[in-house]
GUDOKOL-870767 format. One record per residue: residue number from 1; x, z, y of N, C-alpha, C in turn. Coordinates in Angstrom, 1 decimal. Atoms other than C-alpha are relative to their C-alpha. Layout:
GUDOKOL-870767
NUM, X, Z, Y, X, Z, Y, X, Z, Y
...
end
This chain:
GUDOKOL-870767
1, 1.2, 0.4, 0.9, 163.5, 96.1, 57.8, -0.8, 1.0, -0.3
2, 0.7, -1.1, 0.4, 162.6, 99.5, 56.8, -0.6, 0.2, 1.5
3, 0.7, -0.3, -1.4, 161.8, 100.1, 60.7, -1.3, -0.6, -0.2
4, 1.1, 0.8, 0.1, 160.0, 97.1, 60.7, -1.5, 0.2, -0.9
5, 0.9, -0.4, 0.8, 157.9, 98.0, 57.6, -1.0, 1.0, 0.3
6, 0.6, -1.4, -0.4, 157.2, 101.8, 58.8, -0.9, -0.3, 1.2
7, 0.9, 0.4, -1.2, 155.8, 100.2, 62.3, -1.1, -0.8, -0.5
8, 0.9, 0.9, 0.5, 153.9, 97.8, 60.5, -1.4, 1.0, -0.8
9, 0.8, -1.0, 0.6, 152.5, 100.6, 58.5, -1.0, 0.9, 0.9
10, 0.5, -0.8, -1.1, 151.9, 102.8, 61.4, -1.4, -0.6, 0.9
11, 1.0, 0.7, -0.6, 149.9, 100.3, 63.2, -1.2, -0.4, -0.7
12, 1.0, 0.5, 0.7, 147.9, 99.3, 60.5, -1.1, 1.4, -0.4
13, 0.9, -1.1, 0.2, 146.8, 102.9, 59.7, -0.7, 0.6, 1.4
14, 0.4, -0.3, -1.3, 146.3, 103.6, 63.6, -1.4, -1.0, 0.1
15, 1.4, 1.1, -0.4, 143.9, 100.5, 63.8, -1.3, 0.4, -1.1
16, 1.0, -0.6, 1.1, 142.0, 102.0, 60.4, -0.7, 1.1, 0.7
17, 0.6, -1.3, -0.7, 141.6, 105.3, 62.6, -0.8, -0.1, 1.0
18, 0.8, 0.2, -1.1, 140.3, 103.6, 65.7, -1.2, -0.7, -0.5
19, 1.2, 0.3, 0.6, 137.9, 101.7, 63.7, -1.0, 0.8, -0.6
20, 0.8, -1.2, 0.4, 136.8, 104.8, 61.9, -0.7, 0.7, 1.5
21, 0.6, -0.9, -1.0, 136.2, 106.4, 65.3, -1.1, -0.7, 0.8
22, 0.9, 1.0, -0.6, 134.5, 103.4, 66.8, -1.3, -0.1, -1.0
23, 1.0, -0.1, 1.0, 132.3, 103.5, 63.7, -1.3, 1.4, 0.4
24, 0.5, -1.4, -0.1, 131.3, 107.4, 64.4, -0.6, -0.1, 1.4
25, 0.6, 0.6, -1.4, 130.7, 106.2, 68.2, -1.1, -0.4, -0.1
26, 1.1, 1.1, 0.0, 128.5, 103.6, 67.5, -1.0, 0.7, -0.8
27, 1.0, -0.8, 1.0, 126.4, 105.9, 64.8, -0.5, 1.0, 1.0
28, 0.5, -1.3, -0.9, 126.2, 108.9, 67.3, -0.8, -0.9, 1.2
29, 0.8, 0.8, -1.4, 124.9, 106.2, 70.4, -1.4, -0.3, -0.7
30, 1.2, 0.5, 0.7, 122.5, 104.8, 67.7, -1.1, 1.2, 0.0
31, 0.8, -1.4, 0.4, 121.2, 108.4, 66.9, -0.7, 0.3, 1.2
32, 0.4, -0.5, -1.5, 120.8, 109.3, 70.8, -0.8, -1.0, 0.2
33, 0.9, 0.5, -0.3, 119.2, 106.1, 71.3, -1.7, 0.0, -0.7
34, 1.0, -0.1, 0.7, 116.7, 106.5, 68.4, -1.0, 1.2, 0.6
35, 0.4, -1.1, -0.5, 116.0, 110.0, 70.0, -0.7, 0.1, 1.4
36, 0.2, 0.0, -1.5, 115.5, 108.9, 73.7, -1.8, -0.1, -0.2
37, 1.5, 0.2, -0.4, 111.9, 109.2, 75.0, -0.2, -0.5, 1.1
38, 0.4, 0.5, -0.9, 110.6, 107.0, 77.5, -0.8, 1.0, 1.1
39, 1.0, -1.0, -0.8, 107.7, 109.6, 78.5, 0.9, 1.0, 0.6
40, -0.7, -1.4, -0.6, 110.2, 112.6, 78.8, 1.0, -0.4, 1.5
41, -0.8, 0.8, -1.1, 112.5, 110.4, 81.1, -1.1, -0.3, 1.3
42, 1.0, 0.2, -1.0, 109.3, 109.5, 83.3, -0.5, 1.3, 0.6
43, 0.4, -1.6, -0.6, 108.4, 113.3, 83.7, 1.3, 0.5, 0.7
44, -1.1, -0.5, -0.8, 112.0, 114.2, 84.6, 0.1, -0.7, 1.5
45, 0.0, 1.0, -1.2, 111.8, 111.1, 87.2, -0.9, 0.7, 1.1
46, 1.0, -0.7, -0.7, 108.6, 112.4, 88.6, 0.2, 1.3, 0.5
47, -0.5, -1.4, -0.4, 109.8, 116.0, 88.8, 1.0, -0.2, 1.1
48, -1.3, 0.1, -1.3, 112.9, 114.9, 90.8, -0.8, -0.6, 1.3
49, 0.8, 0.5, -1.3, 110.8, 112.9, 93.2, -0.7, 0.9, 0.8
50, 0.9, -0.9, -0.5, 108.4, 115.8, 93.8, 1.1, 1.0, 0.7
51, -1.1, -0.9, -0.6, 111.7, 118.0, 94.5, 0.2, -0.5, 1.2
52, -0.3, 0.7, -1.4, 112.9, 115.4, 96.9, -0.9, 0.1, 1.2
53, 1.0, -0.2, -1.2, 109.7, 115.3, 98.9, -0.5, 1.5, 0.4
54, 0.2, -1.3, -0.3, 109.4, 119.0, 98.7, 1.2, 0.5, 1.1
55, -1.2, -0.5, -0.8, 112.8, 119.6, 100.2, -0.1, -0.9, 1.4
56, 0.2, 0.8, -1.0, 112.2, 116.6, 102.7, -1.1, 1.0, 1.1
57, 0.9, -0.8, -0.8, 109.0, 118.5, 103.9, 0.5, 1.3, 0.9
58, -0.7, -1.7, -0.3, 110.9, 122.1, 104.0, 0.7, -0.5, 1.3
59, -1.0, 0.3, -1.0, 113.5, 120.4, 106.0, -0.5, -0.5, 1.3
60, 0.4, 0.6, -1.1, 111.2, 118.9, 108.5, -1.4, 1.0, 0.6
61, 1.1, -1.0, -0.2, 108.8, 122.1, 108.7, 0.7, 0.7, 1.3
62, 0.0, -0.9, -1.3, 108.4, 124.0, 112.3, -0.8, 1.2, -0.2
63, 0.5, -1.7, -0.2, 107.7, 127.5, 113.4, -0.9, 0.0, 1.1
64, 0.9, -0.2, -0.8, 104.6, 127.7, 115.3, 0.4, 1.1, 0.9
65, -0.5, -1.0, -1.2, 106.0, 131.3, 116.7, 1.1, -0.7, 0.6
66, -0.8, 0.6, -0.7, 108.9, 129.7, 117.9, -0.4, -1.2, 1.3
67, 0.6, 0.9, -0.8, 106.7, 126.9, 119.6, -0.7, 0.8, 1.4
68, 0.7, -0.9, -1.0, 104.6, 129.6, 121.4, 1.1, 0.8, 1.0
69, -0.7, -0.7, -0.7, 107.5, 131.7, 122.4, 1.1, -1.0, 1.1
70, -0.6, 0.9, -1.0, 109.2, 128.8, 124.1, -1.0, -0.4, 1.0
71, 0.7, 0.2, -1.3, 105.9, 128.0, 126.0, -0.1, 1.1, 0.8
72, 0.1, -1.3, -1.0, 105.6, 131.7, 127.1, 1.0, 0.2, 1.0
73, -1.0, -0.4, -0.9, 109.2, 132.0, 128.1, -0.1, -1.0, 1.3
74, -0.2, 1.2, -1.2, 108.8, 128.6, 130.2, -1.3, 0.2, 1.0
75, 1.4, 0.1, -0.7, 105.2, 129.8, 131.9, 0.4, 1.3, 0.7
76, -0.2, -1.0, -1.2, 105.4, 131.6, 135.2, -1.1, 1.2, 0.0
77, 1.2, -1.0, -0.1, 103.2, 134.7, 135.9, -1.2, -0.6, 0.5
78, 1.1, 0.4, -0.7, 100.8, 132.9, 138.1, -0.8, -0.8, -0.7
79, 0.6, 1.2, 1.0, 99.9, 130.4, 135.5, -0.8, 0.6, -0.9
80, 0.7, -0.5, 1.1, 97.1, 130.9, 132.9, -0.4, -1.3, -0.6
81, 0.4, 1.0, 0.8, 96.8, 128.6, 130.1, -1.3, -0.3, -0.4
82, 1.5, -0.3, 0.2, 92.9, 127.8, 129.8, -0.2, -0.6, -1.4
83, -0.1, 0.6, 1.3, 93.3, 125.3, 126.5, 1.2, -0.6, -0.1
84, -1.0, 0.3, 0.4, 95.9, 124.2, 124.5, 0.0, -1.0, -1.3
85, 0.3, 0.9, 1.1, 96.1, 121.1, 121.9, 1.6, -0.4, -0.6
86, -1.4, 0.2, 0.3, 99.3, 120.8, 119.9, -0.3, -1.2, -1.2
87, -0.1, 1.4, 0.9, 99.9, 117.0, 118.0, 1.3, 0.0, -0.6
88, -1.3, 0.2, 0.4, 102.6, 116.5, 115.7, 0.1, -1.7, 0.0
89, -0.4, 1.4, -0.2, 104.3, 112.8, 116.2, 1.0, 0.1, -1.3
90, -0.6, 0.2, 1.3, 105.7, 112.1, 112.6, 0.9, 1.0, -0.1
91, -0.9, -0.9, -0.1, 109.1, 113.9, 112.3, 0.9, 0.1, 1.0
92, -0.8, 0.4, -1.6, 110.3, 113.4, 115.8, -0.5, 1.4, 0.6
93, 0.2, -1.1, -0.7, 108.4, 116.1, 117.9, -1.4, 0.4, 0.0
94, 1.4, -0.5, -0.3, 105.4, 118.0, 118.9, -0.5, -0.3, 1.3
95, 0.4, 0.2, -1.3, 103.2, 116.9, 121.5, -1.2, 0.8, 0.5
96, 1.0, -1.3, -0.7, 101.3, 119.8, 123.9, -0.6, -0.7, 1.1
97, 0.9, 0.3, -1.6, 98.6, 118.9, 126.3, -0.9, 1.4, 0.3
98, 0.7, -1.2, -0.4, 97.4, 122.1, 128.2, -0.5, -0.2, 1.5
99, 0.8, 0.1, -1.4, 94.8, 122.5, 130.8, 0.6, 1.6, 0.6
100, -1.0, -1.2, -0.7, 96.5, 125.2, 133.3, -0.9, 0.2, 1.3
101, 0.4, -0.3, -1.5, 95.0, 127.0, 136.2, 1.2, 1.1, 0.8
102, -0.8, -1.0, -0.7, 97.3, 128.9, 139.0, -0.6, 0.1, 1.2
103, 0.5, -0.3, -1.0, 96.8, 130.2, 142.3, 0.3, -1.2, 1.2
104, -0.4, 1.0, -1.2, 98.5, 127.3, 144.5, 0.5, -1.2, -0.7
105, -0.8, 1.2, 0.3, 100.0, 123.9, 144.9, 1.4, 0.4, 0.0
106, -0.9, -0.3, 0.0, 103.1, 125.6, 145.3, 0.8, 0.5, -1.4
107, 0.0, -0.6, 1.3, 102.8, 127.5, 141.9, 0.2, -1.1, -0.8
108, 0.2, 1.1, 1.1, 102.0, 123.9, 140.3, 1.4, -0.7, 0.2
109, -1.5, 1.0, -0.1, 105.5, 122.5, 141.5, 0.8, 0.9, -0.5
110, -1.3, -0.9, 0.6, 107.4, 125.6, 140.6, -0.2, 0.0, -1.5
111, 0.1, -0.1, 1.7, 105.8, 125.5, 137.0, 0.7, -1.1, -0.6
112, -0.1, 1.2, 0.5, 106.5, 121.8, 136.7, 1.8, 0.2, 0.1
113, -1.5, -0.1, 0.1, 110.3, 122.7, 137.7, 0.5, 0.7, -1.0
114, -0.6, -0.9, 1.1, 110.5, 125.5, 135.2, 0.1, -0.7, -1.3
115, 0.1, 0.8, 1.0, 109.3, 123.2, 132.6, 1.1, -1.0, -0.4
116, -1.1, 1.2, 0.2, 111.8, 120.6, 133.3, 1.5, 0.6, -0.2
117, -1.3, -0.7, 0.6, 114.6, 123.3, 133.3, 0.0, 0.4, -1.2
118, -0.1, -0.7, 1.4, 113.7, 124.6, 130.0, 0.8, -0.6, -0.9
119, -0.6, 0.8, 0.8, 116.0, 123.7, 127.3, -0.9, -0.5, -1.3
120, 0.6, 0.4, 1.3, 113.3, 123.3, 124.7, -1.0, -1.1, 0.1
121, 0.8, 0.6, -0.3, 110.7, 121.8, 126.3, 0.1, -1.4, 0.9
122, -0.5, 1.6, -0.7, 110.9, 117.7, 127.4, -1.0, -0.6, 0.1
123, 1.1, 0.8, -0.4, 109.0, 115.1, 128.8, -1.4, 0.5, 0.7
124, 1.1, -0.8, -0.2, 107.2, 117.0, 131.1, -1.2, -1.0, 1.1
125, 0.8, 0.8, -0.7, 104.1, 115.2, 132.8, -1.3, 0.9, 0.5
126, 0.9, -0.7, -0.4, 101.8, 116.7, 135.3, -1.2, -0.9, 0.6
127, 1.1, 0.9, -0.6, 98.3, 115.1, 136.2, -1.0, 0.7, 0.2
128, 1.2, -0.8, 0.0, 95.0, 115.7, 137.1, -0.1, 1.6, 1.1
129, -0.1, -0.7, -0.9, 95.9, 118.0, 140.1, -1.3, 0.3, 0.9
130, 0.8, -0.5, -0.6, 92.8, 119.8, 141.6, -0.6, 1.3, 0.6
131, 0.4, -1.2, -0.3, 91.3, 122.3, 143.6, -1.3, 0.6, -0.7
132, 0.9, -0.5, 0.6, 89.0, 124.6, 142.1, -0.3, 1.3, 0.4
133, 0.1, -1.5, -0.5, 87.4, 128.1, 142.3, -0.1, 0.8, -1.3
134, -0.1, -0.6, 0.8, 87.7, 130.8, 139.8, -0.5, 1.2, 0.2
135, 0.4, -1.2, -0.3, 85.9, 134.2, 139.2, 0.9, 1.2, -0.2
136, -0.9, -0.8, 0.1, 87.6, 137.3, 140.1, -0.4, 1.2, 0.3
137, 0.7, -0.9, -0.2, 86.8, 140.8, 140.4, -0.5, 0.9, -1.5
138, 0.3, -0.5, 1.3, 85.2, 143.2, 137.9, -1.1, -0.7, -0.9
139, 0.8, 0.5, 1.1, 83.1, 143.0, 135.0, -1.7, -0.3, 0.4
140, 1.6, -0.2, -0.3, 79.5, 143.4, 136.6, -0.3, -1.3, 0.8
141, 0.2, 1.4, -0.4, 78.0, 140.1, 137.8, -0.1, 0.1, 1.7
142, 0.0, 0.0, -1.6, 77.4, 141.7, 141.7, 1.6, -0.1, 0.4
143, -1.2, -0.3, -0.7, 81.2, 142.3, 141.8, 0.9, -1.2, -0.2
144, -0.8, 1.3, 0.0, 82.4, 138.7, 140.7, 0.1, -0.6, 1.4
145, -0.1, 1.0, -1.1, 83.9, 136.8, 143.5, 0.6, -1.1, -0.5
146, -0.2, 1.3, 0.5, 84.7, 133.2, 143.5, 1.4, -0.1, 1.2
147, -1.4, 0.1, -0.9, 88.6, 132.7, 144.9, 0.8, -1.4, -0.4
148, -0.6, 1.5, 0.0, 90.4, 129.2, 145.4, 1.0, 0.0, -1.1
149, -1.0, 0.2, 1.0, 92.6, 128.1, 142.3, 0.5, -1.5, 0.2
150, -0.6, 1.3, 0.4, 94.7, 125.1, 141.3, -0.2, -0.4, -1.4
151, 0.1, 0.6, 1.1, 93.8, 123.1, 138.2, 0.9, -1.2, -0.5
152, -0.5, 1.1, 0.4, 96.0, 120.8, 136.3, 0.2, -0.4, -1.4
153, -0.3, 0.3, 1.7, 96.9, 119.2, 132.9, 1.5, -0.4, -0.2
154, -1.7, 0.2, 0.2, 100.7, 119.2, 131.5, 0.0, -0.4, -1.4
155, -0.4, 0.6, 1.4, 101.7, 116.9, 128.8, 1.5, 0.6, -0.2
156, -1.7, -0.5, 0.4, 105.1, 118.5, 127.1, 0.2, -0.8, -1.5
157, -0.5, 0.4, 1.4, 107.0, 117.5, 124.0, 1.1, 0.9, -0.3
158, -1.1, -1.1, 0.9, 109.1, 119.7, 121.8, 0.5, -0.8, -1.2
159, -0.6, 0.8, 0.9, 111.7, 118.0, 119.5, -0.2, 1.1, -1.3
160, 0.1, -0.5, 1.5, 111.2, 119.1, 115.7, 1.2, 1.0, -0.1
161, -1.5, -0.9, 0.4, 115.0, 120.3, 115.6, 0.0, 1.2, 1.0
162, -0.2, -1.4, -0.8, 114.4, 123.0, 118.3, -0.8, 1.0, -0.6
163, 0.5, -0.8, 0.2, 112.0, 124.7, 116.8, -0.4, 0.0, -1.8
164, 0.1, 0.0, 1.4, 112.8, 124.9, 112.9, -0.6, 1.2, -0.5
165, 0.6, -1.3, 0.5, 110.9, 127.1, 110.5, 1.3, 0.5, -1.0
166, -0.9, -1.0, 1.0, 113.1, 129.9, 108.6, -0.2, 0.6, -1.2
167, 0.8, -0.6, 1.3, 111.9, 130.6, 105.3, 0.5, 1.4, -0.3
168, -0.8, -1.1, 0.2, 114.7, 133.4, 105.0, -0.6, 1.1, 0.9
169, 0.7, -1.1, -0.9, 113.3, 135.0, 108.1, -1.4, 0.9, -0.2
170, 1.1, -0.3, 0.9, 109.9, 135.2, 106.3, 0.2, 1.0, -1.2
171, -0.1, -1.1, 1.2, 111.3, 136.8, 103.2, 0.5, 1.1, 0.6
172, -0.5, -1.5, -0.8, 113.1, 139.5, 105.6, -1.1, 0.6, 0.4
173, 1.6, -0.7, -0.5, 109.6, 140.4, 107.1, -0.7, 0.6, -0.9
174, 0.9, -0.3, 1.1, 108.2, 140.4, 103.9, 0.5, 1.3, -0.7
175, -1.1, -1.2, 0.6, 111.0, 142.8, 102.6, -0.3, 1.4, 0.8
176, 0.1, -1.3, -1.3, 110.9, 145.4, 105.7, -1.7, 0.1, -0.4
177, 1.4, -0.4, -0.1, 106.8, 145.2, 105.3, 0.1, 1.0, -1.5
178, 0.0, -0.2, 1.4, 107.4, 146.2, 101.3, 0.6, 1.5, 0.1
179, -0.7, -0.9, -0.2, 109.9, 148.6, 101.9, -0.3, 1.2, 0.8
180, 0.5, -1.1, -1.4, 108.2, 150.6, 105.1, -0.9, 0.9, -0.6
181, 0.9, -1.0, 0.3, 106.2, 153.5, 104.7, -1.3, -0.4, 0.4
182, 1.2, 0.2, -0.6, 102.4, 153.4, 105.2, -0.2, 0.3, 1.5
183, -0.2, -0.3, -1.3, 102.8, 155.1, 108.6, 0.7, -1.0, 0.8
184, -0.7, 0.9, -0.8, 105.3, 152.6, 109.8, -0.6, -1.5, -0.3
185, 0.7, 1.3, 0.1, 103.4, 149.7, 108.4, -1.2, -0.2, 0.8
186, 1.1, 0.1, -0.6, 100.5, 150.7, 110.1, 0.5, 0.1, 1.7
187, -0.5, -0.1, -1.2, 102.5, 151.3, 113.4, 0.6, -1.3, 0.6
188, -0.3, 1.5, 0.0, 104.0, 147.5, 112.8, -1.0, -0.6, 0.4
189, 1.1, 0.9, -0.1, 100.6, 146.1, 112.5, -0.5, 0.2, 1.4
190, 0.5, -0.3, -1.3, 99.4, 147.9, 115.8, 0.8, -1.0, 1.0
191, -0.5, 0.9, -1.1, 102.2, 146.3, 117.6, -0.1, -1.3, -0.1
192, 0.2, 1.7, 0.1, 101.7, 142.9, 116.2, -1.3, -0.2, 1.0
193, 1.5, 0.6, -0.5, 98.0, 143.2, 117.4, 0.1, 0.2, 1.3
194, -0.3, 0.0, -1.3, 99.2, 144.5, 120.7, 0.8, -1.1, 0.7
195, -0.6, 1.3, -0.2, 101.5, 141.5, 120.9, -0.8, -1.1, 0.2
196, 0.7, 1.0, 0.5, 98.9, 139.2, 119.6, -0.9, 0.0, 1.4
197, 0.8, -0.2, -1.5, 96.8, 140.5, 122.8, 0.5, -0.5, 1.1
198, -0.5, 0.3, -0.6, 99.5, 140.0, 125.0, 0.3, -1.7, 0.1
199, -0.2, 1.6, -0.3, 100.1, 136.4, 124.2, -1.4, -0.6, 0.0
200, 1.1, 0.5, -0.3, 96.6, 135.8, 124.2, -0.4, 0.0, 1.3
201, 0.4, 0.1, -1.2, 96.3, 136.8, 127.5, 0.7, -0.8, 0.9
202, -1.0, 0.8, -1.0, 99.2, 135.0, 128.8, -0.4, -1.6, -0.5
203, 0.5, 1.2, 0.1, 97.9, 131.9, 127.1, -1.4, -0.2, 0.6
end
């Protein structure tokens, strides 16, 4: 009998304790609800959406340096690109349209094979293959000669995942430029100018 009374008393006291804790939790919840700001919530949601969009754009950004390096690596010595147009197709690929001149039909066929065997360039299409004449010789008007050549158009595609941008490499390059001496920086700039001239001649 005494055990039953003690058990009943314990249950009663525990029920009062749980009811008291429930009242405190409800009071704290009501306080939090009263302090909730819908405007702050909307600002947080909008900021989170912008972060997600920025992350998506960063994840789908491309390195044009890698594009030109891939194109240069797949271009034979006898080929000269006279014009180049690059168009981005959604987040899938880059479409390249190039007007190209070379010295013979054999070089045209060889260049097409190099494009097809390249690991980065895909969907190679060669069209408008024509015989033409190009100027050669010195800079003087009288020393210019016309020689036969072959011109054609090349349509290429490069998947975006093959030429991704690498922001960490940009940061590393900036750190090197900041920490380098003025003479070293000038030398690096001179090398970049020389490389740009080489790339321009190649293209």
